[in-house]
C-alpha positions in Angstrom: 0.0 0.0 0.0 2.9 2.4 0.7 3.7 2.4 -3.1 0.2 3.8 -4.0 1.1 7.5 -3.7 3.9 7.1 -6.2 1.7 5.2 -8.6 -1.0 7.8 -8.4 1.6 10.5 -8.9 2.9 8.8 -12.0 -0.6 8.4 -13.4 -1.4 12.0 -12.7 1.8 13.2 -14.3 1.1 11.1 -17.4 -2.3 12.6 -17.7 -0.8 16.1 -17.3 1.6 15.4 -20.2 -1.2 14.2 -22.5 -3.4 17.3 -21.9 -0.7 20.0 -21.4 -0.4 20.9 -25.1 -4.2 21.3 -25.5 -4.4 23.3 -22.3 -1.6 25.6 -23.3 -2.9 26.4 -26.8 -6.5 26.8 -25.6 -5.4 30.0 -23.9 -4.2 31.4 -27.2 -6.2 33.5 -29.6 -6.4 31.7 -33.0 -5.8 33.6 -36.2 -6.9 32.7 -39.8 -5.1 33.1 -43.1 -4.4 31.3 -46.4 -0.7 30.8 -45.5 1.6 31.0 -42.5 2.7 34.4 -43.6 -0.9 35.6 -43.9 -1.8 34.2 -40.5 1.2 36.0 -38.9 0.3 39.3 -40.7 -3.3 39.0 -39.5 -2.0 38.3 -35.9 0.0 41.5 -36.0 -3.1 43.5 -37.1 -5.2 42.0 -34.3 -2.5 42.5 -31.7 -1.8 46.1 -32.7 -5.5 46.8 -32.4 -6.3 45.0 -29.1 -3.2 44.0 -27.2 -2.8 45.9 -23.9 0.6 47.4 -23.3 1.6 47.3 -26.9 3.3 43.9 -26.7 2.0 40.5 -27.8 3.3 37.1 -29.0 2.6 35.4 -32.3 3.3 31.7 -32.4 2.9 28.5 -34.5 3.8 24.9 -34.2 6.3 23.2 -36.6 7.4 19.6 -37.4 10.2 18.6 -35.0 12.7 16.0 -35.9 12.9 13.0 -33.6 15.6 12.5 -30.9 16.1 16.1 -29.7 14.9 17.5 -26.4 14.7 21.2 -25.4 12.7 23.0 -22.8 11.8 19.8 -21.1 11.0 18.5 -17.6 12.2 15.3 -16.0 10.3 14.0 -13.0 12.2 11.5 -10.8 10.8 8.6 -8.9 10.9 10.7 -5.8 8.7 13.4 -7.5 11.6 15.9 -7.9 11.2 17.9 -11.0 14.2 19.1 -13.0 14.1 20.9 -16.3 16.1 22.4 -19.1 14.7 25.7 -20.2 17.5 28.0 -21.3 16.1 28.0 -24.8 19.4 27.1 -26.5 20.3 23.6 -25.2 19.4 20.6 -27.3 19.7 17.1 -25.8 20.1 14.3 -28.3 18.2 11.7 -26.2 15.1 10.0 -27.4 14.0 9.4 -23.7 13.3 13.1 -23.4 12.5 14.1 -26.9 10.2 17.1 -27.4 8.2 16.6 -30.6 5.7 19.4 -30.0 7.5 22.7 -30.2 6.3 26.2 -31.1 8.1 29.2 -32.4 7.0 32.4 -30.5 7.7 35.9 -31.7 7.3 39.0 -29.5 5.9 42.1 -31.3 6.4 45.6 -29.9 4.0 48.1 -31.4 6.2 51.1 -30.5 9.0 49.7 -32.6 6.6 48.2 -35.3 8.6 45.0 -35.3 9.2 41.6 -33.8 12.0 42.0 -31.3 12.4 38.6 -29.7 11.9 34.9 -30.6 11.7 31.8 -28.5 11.2 28.1 -29.1 9.1 26.6 -26.4 7.9 23.1 -25.6 4.1 23.1 -26.0 3.8 20.4 -23.4 5.0 22.8 -20.7 3.1 25.7 -19.3 4.6 29.2 -20.1 3.5 32.6 -18.9 4.7 34.7 -21.9 5.2 37.6 -19.5 1.4 37.9 -19.3 1.2 39.2 -22.9 -1.5 37.8 -25.1 -0.5 35.1 -27.7 -2.0 34.9 -31.2 -1.8 31.4 -32.5 -1.3 30.5 -36.2 -1.7 26.8 -35.6 0.4 24.0 -37.2 2.6 25.1 -40.1 4.0 22.9 -42.8 7.8 22.4 -43.1 7.8 24.3 -46.3 5.9 27.3 -44.9 7.9 27.4 -41.6 11.4 27.0 -43.2 10.5 29.7 -45.8 9.4 32.1 -43.1 12.5 31.5 -40.9 14.7 31.9 -43.9 13.0 35.3 -44.7 14.0 36.4 -41.1 17.6 35.5 -41.8 17.6 37.1 -45.2 16.1 40.4 -44.0 18.4 43.4 -43.9 16.2 45.3 -41.4 18.2 45.6 -38.1 15.0 44.9 -36.0 14.5 41.6 -37.7 18.2 40.7 -38.1 18.4 40.4 -34.3 16.2 37.3 -34.6 18.4 35.5 -37.0 20.2 33.5 -34.3 16.9 32.1 -33.1 15.7 31.5 -36.7 18.8 29.4 -37.4 18.2 27.5 -34.2 14.6 26.8 -35.1 15.6 25.7 -38.6 17.9 23.1 -37.1 15.0 21.6 -35.2 12.8 20.9 -38.2 12.3 17.4 -39.5 13.1 18.0 -43.1 15.8 17.1 -45.6 16.1 20.8 -46.5 17.6 21.7 -43.1 21.2 20.8 -44.0 21.3 22.7 -47.3 19.6 25.7 -45.6 22.2 25.9 -42.9 25.0 25.1 -45.4 23.9 28.0 -47.5 23.9 30.3 -44.5 27.4 29.2 -43.6 28.8 29.8 -47.1 27.4 33.3 -47.6 28.3 36.7 -46.0 26.3 37.0 -42.7 27.2 38.3 -39.3 29.9 36.2 -37.8 27.9 35.3 -34.7 25.0 34.1 -36.8 27.3 32.1 -39.1 29.0 30.5 -36.1 25.7 29.5 -34.7 24.7 27.9 -38.0 27.9 25.9 -38.0 27.1 24.6 -34.6 23.5 23.8 -35.4 24.6 21.9 -38.5 26.1 19.3 -36.1 22.5 18.4 -35.0 21.4 17.4 -38.5 21.4 13.8 -39.6 24.7 12.2 -40.6 26.1 12.9 -44.0 29.4 12.9 -45.8 28.9 16.4 -47.3 28.1 17.9 -43.8 31.2 16.3 -42.3 33.4 17.4 -45.2 32.3 21.0 -44.8 32.8 21.0 -41.1 36.3 19.4 -41.4 37.2 22.1 -44.0 36.3 24.8 -41.6 38.2 23.2 -38.8 41.4 22.9 -41.0 41.2 26.4 -42.5 43.5 29.0 -40.9 41.5 31.7 -42.7 38.6 30.9 -40.4 38.2 32.5 -36.9 39.1 30.3 -34.0 35.5 30.5 -32.8 34.2 29.2 -36.2 36.8 26.4 -36.1 35.8 25.5 -32.5 32.1 25.5 -33.5 32.8 23.2 -36.4 34.9 20.8 -34.3 32.1 20.7 -31.7 29.5 20.1 -34.5 31.6 17.2 -35.8 31.9 15.8 -32.3 28.1 15.4 -32.1 28.3 12.5 -34.5 28.2 9.1 -32.9 28.7 7.3 -36.2 31.6 4.9 -36.2 32.6 6.1 -39.6 33.4 9.6 -38.2 35.9 8.3 -35.6 38.9 8.2 -38.0 38.2 11.8 -39.1 38.1 13.0 -35.5 41.3 11.1 -34.7 43.0 12.7 -37.7 41.9 16.2 -36.8 43.1 15.7 -33.2 46.5 14.7 -34.5 46.8 17.6 -37.0 45.4 20.5 -35.0 47.9 22.4 -32.9 45.8 24.1 -30.2 44.1 22.7 -27.1 40.9 24.7 -28.0 40.6 22.4 -31.1 42.0 19.2 -29.7 39.7 19.1 -26.7 36.3 19.0 -28.6 37.8 16.3 -30.8 38.4 14.1 -27.8 34.8 14.8 -26.6 33.5 13.6 -30.0 35.7 10.5 -29.9 34.3 9.6 -26.5 30.8 9.6 -28.0 31.5 7.3 -30.9 29.5 4.2 -31.4 32.8 2.4 -32.1 33.4 2.0 -28.3 36.4 -0.3 -28.6 38.2 2.0 -31.1 37.3 5.1 -29.1 38.6 3.6 -25.9 41.8 2.4 -27.5 42.5 5.9 -28.9 41.7 7.7 -25.7 43.9 5.4 -23.7 46.8 6.2 -26.0 46.2 9.9 -25.6 45.9 9.5 -21.8 49.2 7.7 -21.7 51.3 9.6 -24.3 49.9 13.2 -24.7 52.3 15.8 -23.4 49.6 18.3 -22.5 48.3 17.2 -19.1 45.0 19.1 -19.7 44.4 17.0 -22.8 45.3 13.9 -20.9 42.7 14.8 -18.3 40.1 15.3 -21.1 40.9 11.9 -22.5 40.4 10.3 -19.1 37.1 12.1 -18.7 36.1 10.7 -22.1 36.9 7.2 -21.0 34.4 7.6 -18.1 31.7 7.9 -20.7 32.6 4.8 -22.7 31.0 1.5 -21.5 33.1 -1.6 -21.2 36.0 -3.3 -19.4 38.7 -1.7 -21.6 37.8 1.9 -20.5 37.1 0.9 -16.9 40.4 -1.0 -16.7 42.3 2.0 -18.0 40.7 4.3 -15.5 41.4 1.9 -12.6 45.0 1.6 -13.7 45.4 5.4 -13.8 43.8 5.8 -10.4 46.1 3.1 -8.8 49.4 3.7 -10.5 49.7 7.0 -12.4 52.6 9.1 -11.2 50.5 12.2 -11.9 48.2 13.2 -9.0 46.0 15.3 -11.3 45.4 12.3 -13.5 44.5 10.1 -10.5 42.0 12.8 -9.4 40.5 12.9 -12.9 40.3 9.1 -13.0 38.3 8.9 -9.8 35.9 11.6 -11.1 35.5 9.7 -14.3 34.8 6.4 -12.5 32.3 8.2 -10.3 30.2 9.0 -13.4 30.0 5.4 -14.5 27.1 3.0 -13.6 26.8 2.5 -9.8 27.6 -1.2 -9.8 30.9 -0.5 -11.5 31.8 2.7 -9.7 30.8 2.2 -6.0 33.1 -0.7 -5.1 36.1 1.2 -6.7 35.1 4.4 -5.0 34.8 2.8 -1.6 38.1 1.0 -2.0 39.7 4.3 -3.1 38.1 6.3 -0.2 39.4 3.7 2.3 42.9 3.0 1.0 44.3 5.4 -1.5 47.6 7.0 -0.4 46.5 10.5 -1.4 44.2 12.4 0.9 43.1 14.6 -2.1 42.1 11.5 -4.1 40.3 10.0 -1.1 38.4 13.2 -0.6 37.1 13.2 -4.2 36.1 9.5 -3.9 34.0 10.4 -0.8 32.4 13.3 -2.7 31.6 11.1 -5.6 30.1 8.4 -3.3 28.0 11.1 -1.7 26.4 11.9 -5.0 25.2 8.4 -5.6 22.6 8.1 -2.9 23.4 4.3 -2.9 22.9 2.2 0.3 26.4 0.8 -0.1 27.8 4.4 0.1 25.6 5.2 3.1 26.8 2.1 4.9 30.4 3.1 4.2 29.8 6.6 5.6 28.3 5.0 8.8 31.4 2.9 9.1 33.6 6.0 8.9 31.6 7.9 11.5 31.7 5.0 13.9 35.5 5.0 14.0 
């Protein structure tokens, strides 16, 4: 019987998720029109005539590609709610994917322009700063992408401020045109900040040789800014495809700065070729001269499942002559599955010769909430 409240909570939460989108959009004022552009224009006319305070939102829903999650909530078994709502982060995780998203544009009548744009999850309740929302409904990919491209193409300074968000929204669409649209944006003269964002968002599009070739060319080009090259390397590192691993390894070996090498290691750690990735990161951890890059390689090993990566971390923890690498290894072990991590962390906290390493092991154990860690802490307190 004691489990019933949790069961009821789960059922209630599930029902909330099902009805949240309807409840959210029910509070909006619908607008009509023959096209998305016509609906938005009609919304502006209505808003200018009737919105108190001279500000209002215009929104519409678009087709979202699978496997990405933004502006989402996670409810733990204990009922604790955590969320990501910074409006920029994308999580590539099908467990939390957000397939019902809306683009919302804030119009200010005094400036006669849209001045802000946000992408919100329609399954979450938003307040919209108490301004009214005019709702254009569900847009087709062709309409939505065309409208977003028009924002980026506009030379008007009021609209151009929204280009960053427009590029972000384009990257979220479930459409084959997304990659060519972002590629075109990257290849033409636009503000550097917008171009760099487009380079980064390109990393979220489906795997393709043409995309990877463009990103690799940007990384290699000394004519590009360091920021553009970093964004391109980070975008390449989003690929989990085993076929991308050799490219990331080559870029790591040919780049000369830590700022470019580090994201390459992050991408290697995410590769679906776990054995190959672990082998390469072990080599970097053992032979790289830059200790910060060695630490990055060790951190990457912590994200790769399997005995090979765990064995390398344990060996580093137990026998590396570098204290900083031992500390990084215990942190990496602490982020692995509990059944792997906790026995090693307890052994380390109890017996490691370095006080600093033992302290980190205790801290990592404290984050697990596991009964084995609690029993160990009781043992320490009893002494």
